[in-house]
N, C-alpha and C positions, 0 to 999 in steps of 0.2 A: 528513425524506420521503427514503422512498428512490427513488433512480430506476430505472428495468428498463433493460435490456440490449439490448431490442428496439428496432427504429428504430418511430418513429411510423407512422401508417397513409401519410402522404404519400409519405412516402422508403422502403418497401416495396418491393422490385421484384418482378414479376410474372414473371419470366424463371423456366422452369424448369430443373433442373440437367439438363446432357446426360452422359450416358456416353459415354465413347470406346469405338467399335464394336470388337471384338476383330476382327484382322484375319484372315482367312480363307482358304487356298489351293485351295479346294473349285473354284471354276471353272475354275482352271487345272489340276488335278488331271483334272477332269470331259473338257475341252479336248482334253488329253494323250492317256486313256485314248479318246475317240474317235478321235483321229487314229490311232492305234495299231489299235484294234478297236470301229467304231461299232456293232455290236452286244454289247456287253461295256458293265455298269455295276457301281455299287459300290452296299452298300448304306451306310443311315447312319453305322451304327457304324465300319464300315469306313472310311469318310471322316473320320469322327473320329479315326481312328488314324492313317491318312496324315496330315491335318493338322498334327494335333501331334509326327508326325515329322518333318513338314519344318520346324517352328516350332523344335522341337530344333534341329537340323542348323543351321539360317542364326543361330542364339544362338550356337552353339560356334562357326561362322564369323567371325561379327562380333565375339564376346568376342576370339578370336587374333589377328584381325586388330588391333584395338583395340591388343592388347600389344604387335605388332610396334611399331605406331606409335607407343608409347611409348618402347620400348626404342631404338629411333634418334632418340629426341629430334624430331619432326617430327609437323605437326599437320594433315596431312592427309593423308585415307584414299584412297590409289589402287588400281587395278585390279592394279598389281604386290602391295602387301600383302594381297590378297584371294586373289592367287591362291598366295601362300606359306603363306597359313592354310588353303587347301583343302588343299594338301599335306601342310600339319602334320595336320590333322582327320581326313580321310577317308581308308580302306583306298588302296594302292599303285592298281589299276585302275580301282576308282573317282574318284579325284584325275584319274588321266590323264584320264577321258572328259568329267568335269566343267572340266577345263579347256581340253581342246580346245571346248567348246560355250558355255564362258565368254568364250575367246578370239573365236571366231566372232560370239556376241554383240556384243559392244564392238568389231570391227570394221566390223560394217554399222551401227552407231550413228555411228561416226566420219567413218561415207562421206555 
C-alpha cells in the first residue's frame, strides 16, 4: 500500500503563500521632485528607470560596505563604512554631496 506525500485534509493549511513585495522608491522620488518643482511629474516608464537606478546604486554601496566590514574583520556595519563605500562607488562630486547629505541625516537622527 503506497502512502501519499500529501497531508490529510485535517492537516492541510489554508494559508495562502504571500510574496515579498518589491521595494519601490517611487514615493520618495515623487516627494523629492515635488519639493524641487511642484508642476513637474514623471511618466511611469521614467519612474521605473529611476527606481531601477536607485536600487542599483543602493546595492553597489551595500555590497562595498559589506566588503569593507569583512576586510576589517568586524561584525557591525556603521556609518563610517557606508561613507567609505559611497566614496568608492560614486564619482567625486556626487560622493561629496552624498556624504554631506548623509552626515546631515545621521546628525539629525542622533539628536
